[in-house]
N, C-alpha and C positions, 0 to 999 in steps of 0.2 A: 152525718146520718145517712145521706144518700148512698155513700160508698158502702156503708155497712149493710143497708137494705139490699143493694144490688149484689154485694158479695154473698149475703145469706141466701138469697133466692137462686143465684147462680150455682152455689155449692149444692143446694138441695136439688136443683134441676139436674146438675151433672151426676150427683149420686143416683138419682132416679133413672137417668139414662143408662148409667153403667149397670145398675141392677137389672134393668130390662134388656139392654142390648147384649150383654155377655151371654145370658142363657139363650137369647134368640140367635146369636151367632153360632153357638154350639148346635142348636136345633137345625139351623140352615146347613151347617157342615154335615151333620148326620143324615139329613134328608137327601142331600146330593149324593152322599156315600151310599145310602140304602138304594137310591134309584140306580146308581151305577152298578151295584151288586146284583140288582134284579136284572139289569141288562146283560151282565156277565153270565148270570145263571141261565138266562134265556139263550144266550149264544152257546152255552155248554149243552143245553138240551138239543139245539140244532146240530151240534157236533156229534151227539150220540147216534143220530140217524145215519151218519156216514161211517161209523166205526163198528167193526165186527170182531169181537174178541175170540170167536170160535172159528177161525179160518181153517183151511186145509193145513196139514202138518207142514208143508213146505212153503206156505204163503205167510208173509209177515203182516202184522196189523198195520193197516194204512190209516194215517191221520189227515184230516182236512187241512188245507193251507189257510193260515190265519196269522194275524200279528200277535195274537196272544200265545202264551206258553201253555201247551196241552200235553198232558201225560195220562196214560191209561194204567190202572192198577187192577190186579187180580183180586179175587175174594180173600186171598191170604194177605193182602196189603202190600205186596211187592210190586214195584213198578215194572210193567211189561215193556213199555215203550214211551217215548216222549221226553219232555223237558220238565223235570220236577224232582222232588226228594226221592231218594232210592227206596225208602220205605214210607208207608202212608203217614201223613201228618195228621193233626187233630181234625181238620175239616174232612179229610178222606175217611178217617175212622168213623166220624159221625155219620157220614153218608152210608158207610158199610153197615154200621150197627142199626141205624134207623130205617135203612132202605128208602131213603127219601133225600131230596136235594139239601145241601147245606152250603153256607157261604160265610165269609169272614174277611176282615181287613187286618193284615199283620205284616210287619216289616216293610212298610211302604208299598205293599201290593194288595190288590183285591183278589180273593180266591173263591172259586165256586166249585163244588163237587156234585156230580149228578150220577146216580147208579145206572148201570147197564143191565137190562133184563132181557132174558131170552125165554119167551113164554112167561112163566111166573117164577123163573129161577134167576137169582142174582149171579151175573157172570163177571162183574167188575165195576169199576168206578172211573168216570172221566173227570180229571182235575184240570180246570182252566184258571190261569192267573193273569192278571193285567196290572200294569203300573198304576199306582194310586194318583199319579200326576194328572190323569184324565179328569179327576174330580177337582184338583187344585184351582184351575182357571175359573170355572164357574163359581166356586166357593169364594174366591178372592173378589170377583166382580160383585157378588151378592154382599160381601162384607163392605166393600167400598160404597155401595149404595146405602147400606145401613149406617155407615159412618157419616155419609153426607146428610142423611135424614136426621141423625143424632145432632150434628152440628147445627142444622137448621132449627131444630127444636130448642137447642141451648141458646142460639142467637135470639130466637123469639122470646125465650124466658128472660134473657138479659134486658132486651128492649122493654118488655112488660115491667121488669123490676125497676128500670130507670123511670118509667112513667109513674109507677107507684111511689118510688122514692121521692120524685119531685112533688107529687101530690101530698105526701106526708111531711116532707121537709119544709116546703114553703110556709105552711101555717105555723110550724114550730119556729122557723126563723123569724117570722113576724112576731111571734109570741116572745121570743128571746129579745128582740129589739124593743118590744114594749116593756119587758121587765127591766131592760137596761135604762130606758128613759125614766121608769119609775124610780130606779135606784139613783138616778141623777136629780131627782126631785120634781119631775113632771107628773103631777097627780091628775092630769086631764087625759091620760092615755086611754086609747080605745083600740080594739082590734076587729077587723072585718071578719065576718063569718066565713069559716073554711068549709062548711058542709060536713065536717067530721065531728060527731057529737061529743066525743071525749075532749078533743082540743078546744071546741067551743065552750065546753063547761069550764075548763081551766082558764080560758080567756075571760069569761064572765066573772069568775072568782077573782081574777087579777084586777079587773076593772072595779069591782066592788071594794076590794082591798085598797086600791088607789084612792077611791072616793073617801073611804073611812080615814085613811092616813092624811089626806088633804084636809078634811074637816078637823081632825085632831090637831094637826100642825097649825092650822089657821087659828084655832082656839088658843093654843099655847102661845103663839106669837102675839096674838091680840092681848092676852093677859100680861105677857112679859112687857110688851110695849106700854100698855096702860100703867102697869105697876112702876116701870121705870120713869114714865112721865109724871106720875103722882109723887115719886120720891124727889124729883128735881126741885120742886118748890120748897119743901121743908129743908132740904139740904142747902139750898141757897140762903134760906133764913138762918140756918145754923152757922153758915160761913160768916154772914154779916154780924151775928152776935159775937162770934169768936174774934173777928177783926176789931169790933168795937172794944172788946176787953183788952186786946193787944194795944190799942191806942191809949188806954188809961195808964196813968202813972203807977209804977210798981206792979206791972203785969207779970204773972209767973212765967218762968222760962218754958214751961210745957206748952204754952200757947202755940209756939211755932210748930212743934211736933203735931199738935192737934190740927193745925191748918194743913200740914202735910197729909194727914190721914183723911181730912175732908177732900183734899184734891185727889187722893187715890180713890176714895169712894166715888167721887164724881166721875173720874175716868172709867172706873169699873161699870158704873151705871150706863155711861154712854156706849161703852163697848158692848155690853149685854143688850142694850136697846138696838144697836145696829145689827148684831147677830140675830136677834129675835125677829127683826124685820126682813131677814134674808139678805141684808146688804152689809156684810162685814166691812171693816175699814179696808182701804186700798192696800193690797199686799205689795211689798217691794223687797228689795234686798236690804237685810239688816245684819249687823254684826252681833252674833250671839254673845261674844265675850263682853261687849259693851252693855248689852241688856242684862246679863248675869251680874255684872258689877253694880249696875244701877239698882236692880231689885234687891240684891244681897245687902247693899248698904243700908237699906231700910230696916233690915232684920238684925243687923249686927248688935244694936243696942239691946234688943229683946234677948238675944242669946247671951250677951255679955252679962246682963243682970242675973241670968241663971248659971253663970260660969260655964258656958258651953261655947267652945270655939267654932268658928265658921271658916272652912277651908275652901278655896276656889282654885280650880285648875282648868285653864282654857287653852285652846290651841289657836295659833295665829298663822294665817288668817282663818276666820270662822264665819263666813257669810252664809246666810240661809234666806229662803223665800218665806215671807210671812208678814203679818201685821204686828208692829211693835207693841201696840196696846194689848192685843190678844195674847201674845207670847208673854208679856209682863204679867198678865192676870193668871195665866197657867202656872208660871214660875212662882208667883206669890202664893197660890193655893198649895203648891208642893212644899214650899218653905214653911208655910203656916202649919201644914200637916206634920212636918218634921219637928217644929217647935212645940206644938201642943201635944202630939201623941208619941214623939220620939224621945231619944235620950242621947247623951254624950255628944260627940263631935258631929256637926252637920257638914257634909261635903257636897260641893256643886262642881261638876266637871263637864266640859264641852269636849266631845270626842267625834271622830269620824266613825260612824256606825258601819257603813258599807258604801259602795259606789253610788253617789247621788244622794246620800242621806247623812245628816248630822244628828247628834243626839245630845240632849242636856240631861245629865243624870244627877238626881238629888238623893243622897243617902244619909242615914244617921245610924247610931249604934244602939237603937232601941230594940225591943223584943219583936217588933214588926207584926205582921199578920200571919197567924198560924196557918199552915197548910190545911185545906179542907174547910176553912171558915167562910168560904163563898167568895163572890166577886167583890173586890174592894171598891169597884167603880159603880156598883149597883146603888140606885137611890134608896134611901131608907127614910122611914117616917120621921125619926128624930134621933139625935145623939149619935155618937160614935163616928167612925169613918164613913165616907160615902157621899155626903151631900156636896161638899166642895170638890171632891175627886170626880164625882159624876159630872159636875159642871165643867171642870177642867178638861175631862175627856171630850165632852161635846164641843168645847172651844177648839181643841186640838184637831178633831175631825173636820170642823168647819174650815180650818186652815189647810186641809189636805194632808195633815200629819197623823201621828198616832201617839197615844199615851198609854204606857203599859207598866205593870209591876214586874220588873225583870228579875227581882229576887225577893222571895217571901222569907218569913222567919226572922231570925236575928240579923240585924244590919240590913233592913229592907232598902231596896233601890228602885226608885221610880224613874222611868226614862221617857223623855219627850223627843219624838223623832220628827224632824223637819227636813224638807227637801233643799238640796243645794241649787243655786241658780244654774240654769242651762247655759253652757258656754255658747257664744255665737261664733260660728265658723269664720275663719279669716276671709274666705271667699265671699261670704254673705256681707261682711263688713265693708269690703272693698267695692261691692256692687251697690251699696246704699247711697242715695243722693245726699249731697251735703247741703246745709242751709235749711 
């Protein structure tokens, strides 16, 4: 931002200087030229006092000695004597016609013409010309002074722009830092007053938003933790009841599967409780292929009962960073979604998404979610897609990953993105102490 502010002010200042300096430079040049023409005209007047165009028949017209080119023209416009055009040029004709002095600048020379009068009768015109270089030196010096003044003004404008840029950028940088901390989950953020009303208003709104978000998140975490805690006791009692039935003679074979579901439910509650308290399970390196095989095995029987195949395609090796329990829960939600709302073959694939990212894709052959039907991850009051998927997306984001619907419509594909482990450079490994 500082650079843009400085650049904007510098461009405006430079444009203003150019718009002001160019006309002023032209005025300076014309002023020096007019002054030199007046001096030349004055010298021509002085020369007329020494010139007599009506001498005796045998006497030639005498011209004064001067560095300028002098010529005398008769009333007919023909040169009588001197250095100048053979016939009268425009400035001489103007002096003859108006019977008054005339001057001009043409062809790199300054020219002045003054009429010669004998009594009240026009007897000729004296034309005096001088090299325009007499004006160049003073004009160039004036232009250099003007350029130096323009440079000083531009430098002052840039320095002022840097001060303004710093004054504007620092509060905004602090505001951006505060917003970043808020995005990282710090809801106690605050920003010092900058003295700029608009920025302070944004900072106050950001602080108020942080407080509201903190209160809302605290309420949700408290409710989730309390609900999870309350579920643990009836779940433990349910487990005891099922285990007691299992110990009886002639217990049905479904008891073992019921215990597996109790174990899964208990693991889910513990995972959600840890995430709700802001303390997710410790992340480490896990093999996604192993996790996929483990979770998919629990759903094979459900799919087999519906005559729906389950196909798994994994890459080797497939390590990712995450919590095994959380990744299992996300994958279980996606498989349940495919079983309940999908149709046909269910496919689970582990792929390399991009540099540093792996993805688990869960697809089926159902109708999927029609385009324009809204966000499938949005929470809904009841029924349909959305409740489990919203939870799965929250768990994925808590793991530093992403959960997206990569293909809508027929044959939907949900993709869970997880980071790969960061490789440790060999140099760093050799520098680590042993033991």
